[in-house]
C-alpha positions in Angstrom: 183.6 137.2 114.0 182.5 139.9 112.2 179.5 141.8 109.8 178.2 140.5 106.8 173.9 140.4 107.0 171.8 143.8 107.5 168.6 142.9 109.6 166.6 141.4 107.1 168.4 138.5 106.8 167.3 138.0 110.0 163.9 137.0 108.5 165.3 136.0 105.4 167.4 132.9 107.6 165.1 132.0 110.1 162.5 129.6 108.2 163.9 126.5 109.5 162.0 124.5 111.9 162.6 125.0 115.9 162.8 121.6 116.5 166.3 120.7 116.0 169.6 123.0 115.6 171.5 123.7 111.9 174.1 124.9 110.8 174.4 128.7 109.7 172.4 129.4 106.3 174.1 132.8 105.0 170.8 134.2 103.7 170.0 137.8 101.9 167.3 139.7 100.0 169.4 138.8 96.9 171.6 135.9 95.7 175.6 135.9 97.0 177.3 136.3 93.9 175.1 139.2 92.4 175.2 140.9 95.9 178.8 140.5 95.7 180.0 141.6 92.5 177.4 144.5 93.0 179.4 145.7 95.4 182.5 145.2 93.8 181.2 147.8 91.0 180.1 150.3 93.8 183.2 150.6 95.1 185.2 151.0 92.0 183.4 153.9 91.5 183.6 155.3 95.1 187.4 155.2 94.1 187.0 157.0 91.1 184.6 159.6 92.7 187.8 160.1 95.9 190.5 159.9 92.8 189.0 162.6 91.0 188.5 164.8 94.3 191.5 164.5 94.7 193.4 165.2 91.3 191.3 168.5 90.9 191.6 169.7 94.4 194.2 171.9 96.3 196.3 170.0 99.2 194.4 172.3 101.5 191.2 170.6 100.2 192.5 167.2 99.8 193.2 167.3 103.7 190.0 168.9 104.4 188.3 166.2 103.2 189.7 163.5 104.5 189.4 165.1 108.1 185.5 165.0 107.0 185.2 161.4 105.6 183.9 159.0 107.9 185.1 155.7 106.4 183.1 153.6 108.1 179.9 155.9 106.8 181.1 155.2 103.9 181.8 151.6 104.2 178.1 150.6 105.7 176.6 152.6 102.1 178.7 151.1 100.1 178.0 147.5 101.3 174.7 147.9 102.6 175.5 147.1 106.0 175.3 148.7 108.9 177.7 148.0 111.7 175.2 146.4 114.1 176.1 147.2 117.9 175.3 143.4 118.7 176.2 140.3 119.9 174.6 137.4 120.2 170.9 137.8 122.7 169.2 135.2 124.9 166.3 133.0 123.5 164.8 129.6 122.0 164.3 128.7 118.2 166.9 127.6 115.6 168.6 129.3 112.6 172.7 130.2 112.5 174.8 132.9 112.1 178.1 134.1 113.8 178.9 136.6 116.5 180.4 139.9 116.2 183.2 141.4 117.4 184.1 144.8 118.4 183.8 147.8 115.8 187.0 148.3 113.2 189.2 151.0 113.9 189.7 152.1 110.2 187.8 151.0 106.8 190.4 148.4 105.8 189.8 146.4 109.1 185.8 146.8 108.6 186.0 145.1 104.8 187.6 142.2 106.5 185.5 141.8 109.3 182.9 142.0 106.4 184.0 138.2 105.3 182.2 136.7 108.3 178.3 136.7 108.7 177.0 138.1 111.9 173.4 137.8 114.1 171.6 140.9 113.1 169.8 142.3 116.1 166.9 144.6 116.6 169.0 148.3 116.9 166.2 149.5 119.4 166.5 146.6 121.6 170.0 146.0 121.3 170.5 149.7 122.1 168.2 149.1 125.5 170.0 146.3 126.4 173.8 147.4 126.2 173.7 150.5 128.4 174.5 147.9 131.2 177.8 146.3 130.7 177.8 142.5 131.0 179.4 140.2 133.1 182.0 138.0 131.4 183.1 134.3 132.3 185.4 132.8 130.5 185.8 128.8 130.7 189.5 128.3 128.9 190.4 124.5 129.5 193.4 123.2 127.3 194.6 120.6 124.6 190.9 120.0 124.3 190.4 119.6 120.9 186.9 120.4 119.0 185.3 117.1 119.6 185.5 116.2 123.1 181.8 117.3 123.2 179.0 115.3 123.3 177.3 118.5 121.8 179.9 117.8 118.9 178.6 114.3 118.1 181.1 112.5 120.3 179.5 109.1 121.1 181.4 108.7 124.6 182.9 111.6 126.2 180.2 112.8 128.7 180.0 116.5 129.3 176.3 116.9 130.2 176.5 120.7 131.4 178.4 122.3 128.2 176.2 120.5 126.2 173.3 122.0 127.7 175.1 125.3 127.1 175.3 124.8 123.2 171.6 123.9 123.7 171.1 127.7 125.6 173.9 129.1 123.5 175.8 128.7 120.1 177.8 126.1 119.3 180.9 127.4 116.9 181.6 124.1 114.7 184.6 125.7 112.7 186.6 127.4 115.4 190.1 127.3 115.1 193.1 129.0 117.0 195.5 130.6 114.6 198.4 128.9 116.5 198.2 125.7 118.1 201.0 126.4 120.7 199.7 126.5 124.2 201.3 130.1 125.3 201.2 131.9 121.9 197.6 130.8 121.4 197.0 132.3 125.2 198.5 135.4 123.9 196.6 135.6 121.1 193.6 135.7 122.8 195.0 138.0 125.6 195.9 140.7 123.6 193.6 139.7 119.9 197.1 140.0 118.0 198.5 137.8 115.6 202.0 136.0 116.6 203.3 138.1 114.1 202.4 141.3 116.5 202.8 140.0 119.7 206.1 138.1 119.3 205.6 135.7 122.0 207.2 132.7 120.2 208.8 131.1 123.1 207.2 130.4 126.8 208.3 132.3 129.6 210.5 134.4 127.4 208.6 135.4 124.0 211.4 135.9 121.3 214.7 136.3 121.0 216.8 139.2 119.1 220.3 139.2 118.7 220.5 137.2 121.5 218.5 139.3 124.0 215.3 137.6 125.5 212.5 140.4 124.9 210.1 139.1 127.0 206.8 140.1 126.4 206.3 142.9 123.8 202.6 143.8 123.8 202.0 146.7 125.8 200.6 145.2 129.0 198.0 148.1 129.7 196.6 146.8 126.7 195.4 142.6 127.1 191.8 142.3 128.3 192.4 142.1 131.4 193.8 145.5 131.9 191.5 147.1 129.2 188.7 145.8 131.6 189.8 146.8 134.7 190.7 150.6 133.7 188.5 151.4 130.3 185.6 149.7 131.6 185.4 149.3 135.3 185.6 145.9 135.7 186.6 143.5 138.9 188.9 141.4 136.9 189.9 138.0 138.0 192.4 135.0 136.9 191.9 131.5 138.4 194.0 128.5 136.8 196.5 128.5 133.9 197.5 132.2 132.7 200.0 130.0 130.2 203.0 132.3 129.5 205.5 132.0 132.8 205.5 135.9 133.4 204.4 138.8 134.6 202.1 140.9 132.3 201.1 143.5 135.6 198.8 140.7 136.9 198.4 142.5 139.8 198.5 146.0 138.3 195.5 144.5 136.0 193.8 142.2 137.9 192.2 142.1 141.2 192.2 138.7 141.9 195.1 136.4 140.6 195.7 132.6 141.1 198.3 130.7 138.5 197.9 127.0 138.5 200.0 125.2 136.0 201.5 122.0 135.0 200.3 119.1 137.7 197.5 117.2 138.5 197.7 116.4 142.3 199.9 118.5 144.5 199.6 119.9 148.4 198.9 123.7 149.1 198.4 124.4 152.7 198.1 120.7 153.7 195.6 119.6 151.5 195.7 117.5 148.7 194.2 118.9 145.5 193.2 117.9 142.0 194.3 120.9 139.5 190.6 121.3 138.8 189.4 121.5 142.0 191.8 123.9 142.6 190.7 125.7 140.2 187.0 125.5 141.1 187.6 126.3 144.7 189.6 129.7 143.2 187.2 130.6 140.6 184.3 130.6 143.4 186.5 132.1 146.1 186.3 135.0 143.0 183.0 134.8 142.7 182.0 135.1 146.4 184.1 137.8 146.9 183.6 140.1 144.3 181.7 143.4 145.3 178.5 143.5 143.9 178.3 147.3 142.4 181.0 146.5 140.0 180.8 144.2 136.2 183.0 141.3 136.4 185.2 139.4 134.1 187.0 135.8 135.3 188.7 133.5 133.3 188.8 130.0 134.7 192.0 128.9 133.4 191.8 125.0 133.6 194.8 123.0 132.9 192.8 119.7 132.2 192.8 118.1 129.6 196.5 119.1 129.5 198.8 116.2 130.4 201.5 116.1 132.8 204.8 116.4 131.1 206.8 114.0 131.8 204.8 111.7 134.1 204.1 108.3 132.2 200.8 108.5 133.3 200.0 111.7 131.8 196.8 112.2 132.6 195.2 111.8 136.3 191.6 112.5 137.0 190.3 112.4 140.4 189.6 109.4 141.9 186.1 109.8 141.8 186.3 109.9 137.8 188.0 106.3 137.9 184.1 104.4 137.7 183.3 106.6 134.5 184.0 105.0 131.0 184.9 101.6 132.4 185.3 97.9 130.9 182.3 98.5 128.8 183.6 101.1 126.9 185.7 101.3 123.9 187.3 104.4 122.3 187.4 103.9 119.0 191.4 104.1 117.3 191.2 106.6 114.6 191.1 105.8 111.0 194.4 107.4 110.2 195.7 106.4 113.8 198.3 103.7 112.0 201.7 102.7 111.0 200.9 103.6 107.2 199.2 107.1 107.5 202.4 107.4 109.8 204.5 106.6 106.8 202.4 109.2 104.8 203.9 112.5 106.8 206.3 114.5 105.1 210.4 113.1 105.5 210.7 115.6 107.8 208.8 113.7 110.4 211.2 111.2 111.9 211.2 109.5 114.5 212.6 111.9 117.3 209.6 114.5 116.3 208.1 115.6 119.1 204.7 114.6 118.0 205.9 110.7 117.4 207.6 110.8 120.8 204.7 111.6 122.7 202.5 109.1 120.0 205.0 106.7 121.7 204.0 107.6 125.6 200.6 107.6 125.1 199.2 105.6 122.1 201.8 102.7 120.6 199.7 100.2 122.3 196.4 99.3 121.5 195.8 98.8 125.7 197.7 102.0 126.5 195.5 103.9 124.2 192.1 102.9 125.9 194.0 103.9 129.3 195.2 107.4 128.2 192.1 108.5 126.5 189.4 107.2 129.0 191.6 109.2 131.5 191.7 112.3 129.5 187.8 111.9 128.6 187.6 111.8 132.6 189.5 114.9 133.0 187.1 116.4 130.5 184.2 115.3 132.4 185.6 117.1 135.6 186.0 120.1 134.1 182.2 119.9 132.5 181.3 119.4 136.2 183.1 122.3 137.3 181.6 124.6 135.3 178.5 123.4 135.7 179.5 124.0 139.5 180.4 127.4 138.8 177.5 128.1 137.1 175.0 127.2 139.5 176.7 129.7 141.9 176.0 132.9 139.0 172.1 131.8 139.2 172.8 131.6 143.1 173.7 135.7 143.3 171.8 136.1 140.5 173.4 137.1 137.9 173.7 134.0 135.3 170.9 136.1 132.9 173.6 138.7 133.3 176.1 137.2 132.2 178.0 136.6 128.8 179.5 132.9 129.0 182.1 131.5 126.8 183.7 128.2 126.7 187.0 127.4 124.9 190.2 126.0 124.8 194.0 127.0 123.8 194.7 124.4 121.0 193.7 121.2 119.7 195.2 117.9 120.5 196.1 114.5 118.1 194.3 111.1 120.1 197.1 108.9 117.6 195.5 110.7 114.2 198.6 110.5 111.8 200.7 109.0 114.0 201.5 112.3 116.7 200.2 113.1 119.9 199.4 116.4 121.2 199.5 119.6 119.2 201.6 122.0 116.8 200.9 120.9 113.3 198.3 122.7 111.0 195.6 119.3 111.2 192.3 119.9 112.0 193.1 117.6 115.0 195.3 120.2 116.3 193.9 123.7 115.4 190.2 122.9 115.6 189.1 124.0 119.4 185.3 124.3 120.3 183.6 127.2 121.3 180.1 127.8 122.6 178.9 131.4 123.5 175.9 132.5 125.5 174.6 135.9 125.4 171.8 136.7 127.4 170.6 139.4 124.9 170.9 136.2 122.2 167.8 137.0 119.7 165.4 133.4 119.8 166.2 132.2 116.7 169.5 131.4 117.5 169.8 129.3 120.4 170.1 125.9 120.4 171.7 126.5 117.0 175.3 125.6 115.1 177.4 127.6 113.1 179.6 126.9 110.6 180.9 129.8 110.2 184.7 130.0 110.3 185.8 131.8 113.5 189.4 132.0 114.8 190.6 132.6 118.7 191.9 135.9 117.5 188.0 137.1 117.6 187.6 136.5 121.5 189.1 139.5 122.5 187.3 142.5 120.4 184.2 139.9 121.1 185.1 140.1 125.4 185.7 144.2 125.1 182.4 144.8 122.8 180.5 143.0 125.2 182.4 145.8 127.9 181.8 148.7 125.8 184.7 149.1 125.1 185.2 150.4 121.3 
C-alpha cells in the first residue's frame, strides 16, 4: 500500500461510469513504460552526480553533503511523485487504485513503496482532515479466505453487512498474507514485520535457538497497540483472539484486553456463550466504556471461522443460524477437490500431511463436505451480523463517520482444493484473504470500487499508524 501516482492521476483514472465498480486502472499523463524508462535514466544521472561530488570532495565535505541530503525529497523530484499524506477518503463514484501506508523511513523503503499505487488526494483537503486523528476499528476474522464474501462473487455465502461496507469503501481483491499460519500472520500485522524479522515461528514460544525458547523477540513497545497508546494517545482495546498465546505487555499496552481463543461454546460466569457472541459483547463493552475525549483503536479478533481442532463437528455455529443454508442449498465441490488433483501434488504431500489429515476430518465424503461448508458459512454470516451490530453502535455514538474501518483475516482456507483442508501452503486458497477498508476521508471517485493491486497484510500496520498520525 504505497505511492506511485501524482495528483494528476486522479483525473486520468476517473473516466469510468459510476454505475458499477471496476478494478484499478493505473493511468498517468504519459505511458507507463516510457515513464519507467525516464525515471530509470534520472536515477542513473542522480547517482553519477552524487559520485562526482564524493570523488571530488574531502571527507568533511562528504559528511556535510549527506547531512543535508533529503533522500525523500530527492526521490520525490526524481519520480515526480510526491509522497501524499493520504489514505482513502469517503464518498461515492467509481474508479480505483490502492491505499497508502505511512511515510518510509529511508529512501530505499520509499523506492519499494513506489511499486504499488495509491489513491491521490487533494493535499489541502487532506491537510485539514488529518488534524483530527481517526478512530480505528479492525475487524480481524480467522481462517477466512478471500472469496467467503458476497462482494467477492461468492453466490452462496450471505454477508450483507460486509458487502455494504465494500460498497461504502473499497474491496482489495488481490490481498494476501505473507505467511499463512495464524500466529505468524498475526505477529506480522501487529508489528509490520515479516517472519524473518519478528521470528515468531512457534505458537506461544517463538523460535528456539540452541535449545532456548526465544519467546517474543520484537520490542513489546513497538506493536501497533503500544505505539497507538503511548505515542498517539489512543484508548486501545482488544476483544477476541490475540492468537499468540503469550504476553506482549498486554495490560501495559492496552486499556482493555479480553482474549478468547480456541472454542465455539463455553460457559463464562454461569452463562453459555458462543464465541462470536462473546466477541461482540466484549467489543461492545469497550465501545460503551471508552473515554469520549480520546481517539480509540479496537481490534475485534473474531475466532470464527476457525474450526475447533479435535472436535469431530469442527464448526459449531449458533443454533439460531441453523435455519440458514438449508437442504435447498448445495455447496459446489471445487474443481480441484478430486483424488486426481491430490495425486498431482508433490511427492512429499503424503497421507500423513496435516492438510490431508484435516481433509479427511471435513471433506472426504460429499455429505460431510456439505455439512462442514454450511456450518462454516453460518459462522461467517454470524461474524457479518456482529460487524453490523458494532457499526450501529458507532453510529449511535455519532463516531461512525470519524472511524477508519478495516475488515481482514489472518489467512485463507482450503475447502478441499488440491485434496487439502486448512491453510499453510502458498496456494491462492491459503494465502489470499479479504480486505475491505472504509475511510471517512475517501475521495468520492473511489467509493464502491474494487482494487486489483497486490497488497499484503504487512501493509496494514503502517496504514493504521499513519491514520493515527504516527510517522
